[in-house]
C-alpha positions in Angstrom: 3.7 8.4 -18.5 5.7 10.1 -15.9 8.3 8.9 -13.4 10.4 10.8 -11.0 13.9 9.5 -10.1 14.3 9.3 -6.3 10.8 10.8 -6.0 7.6 9.3 -4.7 7.6 6.6 -7.4 4.4 7.4 -9.1 4.2 6.4 -12.8 1.1 8.2 -14.1 -0.6 7.3 -17.3 -3.8 9.2 -17.2 -6.4 7.9 -19.7 -9.6 9.1 -18.0 -8.6 12.7 -18.8 -8.7 11.8 -22.5 -12.5 11.2 -22.3 -14.8 14.0 -23.5 -14.5 17.0 -21.2 -18.1 16.6 -20.0 -16.9 13.7 -17.8 -14.7 15.8 -15.6 -13.4 19.2 -14.5 -9.7 20.0 -14.2 -9.5 20.6 -10.5 -6.5 20.8 -8.2 -6.9 19.9 -4.5 -7.4 22.8 -2.2 -4.2 23.2 0.0 -4.5 22.7 3.7 -2.8 24.5 6.6 -0.7 21.9 8.3 -0.7 18.4 6.8 0.4 15.6 9.1 0.7 11.9 8.3 -1.7 9.9 10.5 -1.4 6.4 9.1 0.4 5.1 6.0 -0.1 1.7 4.3 3.4 0.5 3.7 2.3 -2.9 2.4 0.1 -1.3 -0.2 2.7 1.2 -1.2 5.2 -1.6 -1.7 2.7 -3.5 -3.9 2.1 -0.3 -5.9 5.9 0.1 -6.4 6.0 3.4 -4.5 8.7 5.0 -2.5 7.6 3.9 1.0 10.3 5.8 2.9 9.6 9.1 1.2 5.8 8.9 1.2 5.4 7.8 4.8 6.8 11.1 6.1 6.4 14.8 5.6 6.7 14.6 1.8 3.8 12.0 1.7 1.7 14.2 3.9 2.2 17.1 1.5 1.2 15.0 -1.4 -1.8 13.2 0.1 -3.2 16.4 1.6 -3.1 17.9 -1.8 -0.5 20.6 -1.1 2.0 19.2 -3.5 1.1 17.7 -6.9 3.4 14.8 -8.0 4.9 14.9 -11.5 2.6 13.4 -14.1 -0.6 13.9 -12.1 -3.6 15.6 -13.9 -5.9 16.4 -11.0 -9.6 16.3 -11.9 -13.0 16.0 -10.3 -15.2 13.4 -12.0 -18.8 14.1 -13.1 -21.4 11.4 -12.5 -25.0 11.0 -11.5 -26.8 8.6 -9.3 -30.0 7.3 -7.8 -29.8 8.1 -4.1 -32.4 6.1 -2.2 -34.2 5.7 -5.5 -34.1 9.4 -6.5 -32.1 10.5 -9.5 -29.6 13.3 -9.0 -26.8 14.9 -11.0 -23.7 14.5 -8.9 -19.9 14.5 -9.2 -16.8 14.5 -7.0 -17.9 17.1 -4.4 -15.0 16.5 -2.1 -12.6 14.3 -4.0 -9.9 14.8 -6.7 -8.4 12.1 -8.9 -4.7 12.7 -9.0 -4.3 10.3 -11.9 -3.8 6.6 -12.8 -0.6 5.0 -11.5 1.0 2.0 -13.2 2.5 -0.6 -10.9 5.8 -2.4 -11.8 3.6 -5.1 -13.5 1.7 -2.5 -15.4 -1.5 -2.8 -13.4 -3.5 0.4 -13.4 -4.9 2.1 -10.3 -6.6 5.4 -9.6 -5.1 7.5 -6.9 -7.8 9.7 -5.4 -7.7 12.2 -2.6 -11.0 12.2 -0.6 -11.7 15.3 1.5 -9.5 17.4 -0.7 -11.7 20.6 -0.9 -14.5 22.1 -2.9 -15.1 21.4 -6.5 -17.8 22.6 -9.0 -19.8 19.5 -7.8 -19.7 20.4 -4.1 -23.4 21.5 -4.0 -22.9 23.8 -1.0 -20.7 21.3 0.8 -17.3 22.3 2.2 -15.5 19.6 0.2 -13.7 18.4 3.4 -13.8 15.3 5.5 -13.4 14.5 9.2 -10.7 12.3 10.6 -13.1 9.7 12.0 -14.8 8.7 8.8 -11.5 8.6 6.9 -9.9 6.3 9.4 -13.1 4.2 9.3 -12.8 3.8 5.6 -9.1 2.9 6.0 -9.9 0.2 8.6 -12.9 -1.3 6.9 -11.4 -1.3 3.4 -8.2 -3.0 4.6 -10.3 -5.5 6.5 -12.3 -6.3 3.4 -9.1 -6.8 1.4 -7.8 -9.2 4.1 -11.1 -11.1 3.9 -10.5 -11.6 0.2 -13.4 -9.3 -1.0 -12.7 -7.0 -4.0 -12.4 -3.5 -2.6 -10.9 -0.1 -3.1 -8.1 0.3 -0.7 -6.6 3.0 1.6 -3.0 4.3 1.1 -2.9 7.0 3.7 -4.8 9.3 6.0 -3.5 12.8 6.6 -4.8 15.4 9.0 -5.2 18.9 7.6 -4.5 21.0 10.7 -7.9 22.5 10.1 -11.3 22.0 11.7 -14.2 20.5 9.8 -17.6 21.4 11.1 -20.3 18.7 11.2 -22.6 18.2 14.2 -19.6 19.5 16.2 -16.1 20.7 15.3 -13.9 17.8 14.2 -10.3 17.5 13.0 -10.1 17.5 9.2 -8.5 14.8 7.2 -7.8 13.5 3.7 -7.9 9.9 2.6 -5.7 8.6 -0.3 -7.9 6.0 -1.9 -6.6 3.4 -4.4 -9.1 1.9 -6.9 -9.1 -0.1 -10.1 -11.2 2.9 -11.3 -14.0 5.2 -10.1 -16.3 4.4 -13.0 -19.7 3.9 -11.5 -23.2 2.9 -12.6 -23.9 6.6 -11.9 -21.2 7.6 -14.5 -23.2 5.8 -17.1 -26.4 7.4 -15.9 -24.7 10.7 -16.3 -23.5 9.8 -19.8 -27.0 8.9 -20.8 -28.4 12.1 -19.4 -26.0 14.3 -21.4 -26.1 12.2 -24.6 -28.4 14.6 -26.4 -26.4 17.6 -25.5 -23.0 15.9 -26.1 -23.5 13.1 -28.7 -21.1 10.2 -28.5 -20.5 10.5 -24.8 -22.2 7.3 -23.9 -20.3 5.2 -26.5 -17.0 6.8 -25.5 -17.5 5.9 -21.9 -18.7 2.4 -22.7 -15.7 1.8 -25.0 -13.3 3.2 -22.4 -14.8 0.9 -19.7 -14.5 -2.1 -21.9 -10.9 -1.4 -22.7 -10.0 -0.7 -19.1 -11.8 -3.4 -17.3 -13.1 -6.0 -19.8 -10.7 -5.9 -22.8 -11.5 -9.5 -23.6 -15.0 -8.4 -24.6 -14.1 -5.7 -27.1 -14.3 -8.2 -30.0 -17.7 -9.6 -28.9 -20.5 -9.6 -31.4 -22.5 -7.5 -28.9 -19.8 -5.8 -26.8 -22.2 -3.5 -24.8 -24.5 -6.4 -23.9 -21.4 -8.4 -23.0 -20.4 -5.5 -20.8 -23.7 -5.5 -19.0 -23.5 -9.2 -18.4 -19.9 -9.0 -17.2 -20.7 -6.3 -14.7 -23.7 -8.3 -13.5 -21.5 -11.3 -12.9 -19.0 -9.4 -10.9 -21.7 -7.7 -8.8 -23.5 -11.0 -8.1 -20.2 -12.4 -6.8 -19.4 -9.3 -4.8 -22.7 -9.2 -3.0 -22.5 -12.9 -2.3 -19.1 -12.2 -0.7 -20.6 -9.4 1.4 -23.3 -11.8 2.6 -20.8 -14.5 3.4 -19.1 -12.3 6.1 -22.2 -10.3 7.2 -21.2 -7.0 5.7 -23.9 -4.3 5.2 -22.8 -1.5 2.8 -25.5 0.8 4.1 -25.7 3.2 1.1 -26.0 1.2 -2.1 -26.9 4.2 -4.3 -26.0 3.8 -8.0 -23.1 6.2 -7.6 -21.6 3.7 -5.1 -21.6 0.7 -7.5 -18.3 0.4 -9.4 -18.2 -1.3 -12.7 -14.9 -2.8 -11.7 -16.7 -5.0 -9.2 -14.9 -3.5 -6.2 -16.6 -2.4 -3.0 -16.5 1.4 -3.0 -17.4 4.0 -0.4 -17.5 3.0 3.3 -19.8 5.6 4.7 -22.5 4.1 7.0 -21.3 0.5 6.5 -21.0 -2.0 9.3 -20.7 -5.8 10.0 -23.6 -7.8 11.4 -23.3 -9.4 14.9 -26.5 -11.3 15.5 -27.9 -12.7 12.3 -31.0 -11.0 10.9 -32.0 -10.2 7.4 -33.4 -6.9 8.6 -30.1 -5.8 10.0 -29.1 -2.2 9.1 -27.1 0.5 10.9 -27.3 3.5 8.7 -28.9 6.6 10.3 -30.1 7.8 6.9 -31.8 4.5 5.8 -35.0 5.0 7.7 -37.0 2.5 5.7 -34.5 -0.3 5.5 -33.9 0.0 1.8 -30.3 -1.2 2.1 -30.7 -3.7 5.0 -28.6 -6.8 4.9 -31.2 -9.0 3.3 -32.1 -6.5 0.6 -28.6 -6.1 -0.8 -29.0 -8.5 -3.8 -32.4 -7.0 -4.7 -30.9 -3.5 -4.6 -28.0 -4.6 -6.7 -30.4 -5.8 -9.3 -32.3 -2.5 -9.2 -29.0 -0.6 -9.7 -28.0 -2.8 -12.6 -31.4 -2.2 -14.2 -30.4 1.5 -14.1 -27.1 0.6 -15.9 -29.1 -1.4 -18.5 -31.4 1.6 -19.1 -28.4 3.9 -19.6 -26.9 1.4 -22.1 -30.1 1.0 -24.2 -29.0 3.2 -27.1 -25.9 0.9 -27.5 -27.7 -2.4 -27.2 -29.7 -2.0 -30.4 -30.8 0.7 -32.8 -34.4 -0.4 -32.1 -35.6 0.8 -28.7 -37.9 -2.1 -28.3 -35.2 -4.6 -29.2 -32.8 -2.9 -26.8 -35.3 -3.1 -24.0 -35.9 -6.8 -24.6 -32.2 -7.5 -24.5 -31.8 -5.5 -21.3 -34.8 -7.1 -19.7 -33.6 -10.6 -20.4 -30.2 -9.8 -18.9 -31.5 -8.1 -15.8 -34.1 -10.9 -15.1 -31.2 -13.4 -15.0 -29.6 -11.6 -12.0 -31.5 -13.4 -9.1 -30.5 -16.8 -10.4 -26.9 -15.6 -11.0 -26.7 -14.2 -7.4 -28.3 -17.3 -5.9 -25.6 -19.4 -7.6 -22.8 -17.4 -6.1 -24.5 -17.0 -2.7 -25.2 -20.8 -2.4 -21.6 -21.6 -3.4 -20.4 -19.3 -0.6 -22.8 -20.8 1.9 -21.9 -24.3 0.9 -18.2 -23.4 1.5 -19.1 -22.1 5.0 -20.6 -25.5 5.8 -17.7 -27.4 4.3 -19.6 -28.7 1.3 -17.4 -28.8 -1.8 -20.0 -30.7 -3.9 -23.5 -29.8 -4.8 -26.6 -31.6 -3.7 -30.3 -30.7 -4.4 -31.1 -30.2 -0.7 -28.2 -27.9 0.1 -30.2 -24.7 -0.2 -32.8 -26.0 2.2 -30.1 -27.0 4.6 -28.5 -23.5 4.5 -31.9 -21.8 4.8 -32.9 -23.8 7.8 -29.7 -22.9 9.7 -30.1 -19.2 8.9 -33.7 -19.2 10.1 -32.6 -20.8 13.3 -29.9 -18.3 13.7 -32.3 -15.4 13.3 -34.8 -16.9 15.7 -32.1 -17.6 18.3 -30.3 -14.3 17.9 -27.1 -16.2 17.2 -23.9 -14.4 16.3 -23.3 -14.9 12.6 -19.5 -14.9 12.6 -18.9 -16.8 15.8 -21.6 -19.4 15.1 -20.1 -20.4 11.7 -16.6 -20.4 13.1 -17.7 -22.6 16.0 -19.1 -25.1 13.4 -15.8 -25.0 11.6 -13.8 -25.7 14.7 -16.3 -28.2 16.2 -16.5 -26.0 19.3 -20.2 -26.0 20.2 -20.1 -26.9 23.9 -19.6 -23.4 25.4 -22.7 -21.8 23.8 -26.2 -22.6 25.3 -27.9 -21.8 22.0 -26.3 -24.9 20.5 -28.3 -27.1 22.9 -31.5 -26.0 21.3 -33.4 -29.1 19.9 -34.0 -27.3 16.6 -30.3 -26.7 16.2 -29.4 -30.3 17.2 -31.8 -31.7 14.7 -30.2 -29.5 12.0 -26.7 -30.4 13.1 -27.4 -34.1 12.8 -28.5 -33.7 9.2 -25.6 -31.5 8.4 -23.1 -34.0 9.8 -24.8 -36.7 7.6 -24.5 -34.4 4.6 -20.8 -33.8 5.3 -20.2 -37.5 5.3 -20.3 -37.2 1.5 -17.3 -34.9 1.6 -13.6 -35.7 2.2 -13.1 -34.7 5.8 -9.8 -32.9 5.4 -10.9 -30.9 2.4 -14.2 -30.1 4.1 -12.5 -28.8 7.2 -10.1 -26.7 5.2 -12.9 -25.2 3.2 -14.8 -24.2 6.4 -11.7 -22.6 7.9 -11.0 -20.7 4.7 -14.7 -19.5 4.4 -15.5 -18.5 8.0 -13.4 -15.7 9.5 -12.5 -15.7 13.1 -12.4 -11.9 13.1 -14.4 -9.2 11.5 -14.2 -5.4 12.3 -16.7 -5.6 15.2 -18.6 -2.3 15.2 -17.9 -1.6 18.9 -14.2 -2.2 18.4 -14.1 0.1 15.4 -15.9 2.8 17.4 -13.5 2.4 20.3 -10.5 2.8 18.0 -12.0 5.9 16.3 -12.9 7.6 19.5 -9.4 7.1 20.8 -7.9 8.5 17.6 -10.2 11.5 17.3 -10.7 12.5 20.9 -7.3 11.6 22.4 -5.0 11.6 19.4 -4.3 7.9 20.3 -3.8 5.6 17.3 -2.8 2.6 19.3 -6.3 1.0 19.1 -6.4 1.6 15.4 -3.1 -0.2 14.9 -4.1 -3.0 17.2 -7.3 -3.5 15.3 -5.6 -3.4 11.9 -3.0 -6.0 13.2 -5.8 -8.3 14.3 -7.7 -8.0 11.0 -4.7 -8.7 8.8 -5.2 -12.5 8.9 -8.9 -12.8 9.7 -9.1 -16.5 9.0 -6.3 -17.5 11.4 -7.3 -18.3 15.0 -4.6 -16.3 16.8 -5.0 -16.4 20.6 -3.4 -13.0 20.7 -6.4 -11.4 19.1 -9.1 -13.4 21.0 -10.6 -10.3 22.5 -11.5 -9.0 19.1 -13.9 -11.9 18.5 -16.2 -11.0 21.3 -19.6 -9.5 20.3 -20.7 -6.2 21.8 -22.3 -6.2 25.2 -26.1 -5.7 25.2 -25.6 -2.1 26.2 -23.9 -1.4 22.8 -26.1 -3.5 20.6 -28.2 -0.5 19.4 -25.4 0.6 17.0 -25.9 3.3 14.4 -23.6 4.6 11.6 -23.5 7.9 9.8 -22.4 8.8 6.3 -19.7 11.2 7.4 -20.3 13.8 4.7 
């Protein structure tokens, strides 16, 4: 552990670097020409116990650009694999470096990673850099997810490099400082399984490390590796249900983008749904809708099946017995997800108790919303606030019939508690895609961060109906409805 008096405040205790060397490559960030702080997350820095005053200025820019390595850091690029759109690939941190693991004042452990920090042995012909727009995008969306109460990696800072990054056109380069419970992915386990014959013991070492880091209560289980699989499934079922609750579409649910901590990780072509539709997707690279809104639970199960396959040698000495255990676990996921999803949807409708017909009631509303092209966020919030008069769609006989049955169902709930539940479960504000794009365009094209800060201010308390931020509730005009996102690599 390292601490620097009057320094940035990092207290590094780097345990990942003690895993077998096959899991990483010692790799310093590639220095940049002229680092400049663009945005700094003072609230997160305070939570982490860091020196806000020092890190928000030139010193922080030097550190978060990778030009200056803080005491105690052991920079490395992690190795992992992944199924990308269903195809297995050996991967690794091609444009990121893990500085180390920082311990907060209450001894909570967080990875501090620099994204866009230059080439590594895993870059695969890439330049290892990132552009300002995608890094600010991750900052905005990850902080919005945190405010919405959804487990997520977070963003500590974005620093420009003073260099040009070439994509479809020249763009200002940037580095994102990302904070995560860890960067252990399903793809990390796929990698461990792939190298097990060459480096025996790697899979067990990774599994034991993951248990100790994220699920220490399971280390004494009779079958700790099966318990690990089940625990990861539980967290992922809850996480995807939370995504669905607010209309979030991840956009690139490859196995290397599923973290075993249960946090949302990697905000490439993600977006939030305006009009409700299970087929909603925005990613330019998802041509077949594999990662569309309504497919996210199914893909999560598919990804978890890949984790189960990787764990097979640890589940039982008999391959057949191991497969049977894994199969039983994975087949339980749909019911597990349905339980979490229905609980979230009940809450959106103010239903604190369970009734047999609740799933049908929810399903009927969602089918009407899809047929009517209703805005997902605003429609639920209108229900929560009993403000249905201003929207012509709410005069539809189908909706009125449903609304009558919903009101009758709510009579079984304490009114005050039901109302509170709805307000806590239905945000007023989400990062509307057109608003995000406006903010990013101003930042990248005109060096104007005012819209980014205004958007972040609005998203800080997304469940509060603040008249000051009413403009951020408006869906995009029809001319901007054909929205598309890009991975930013």
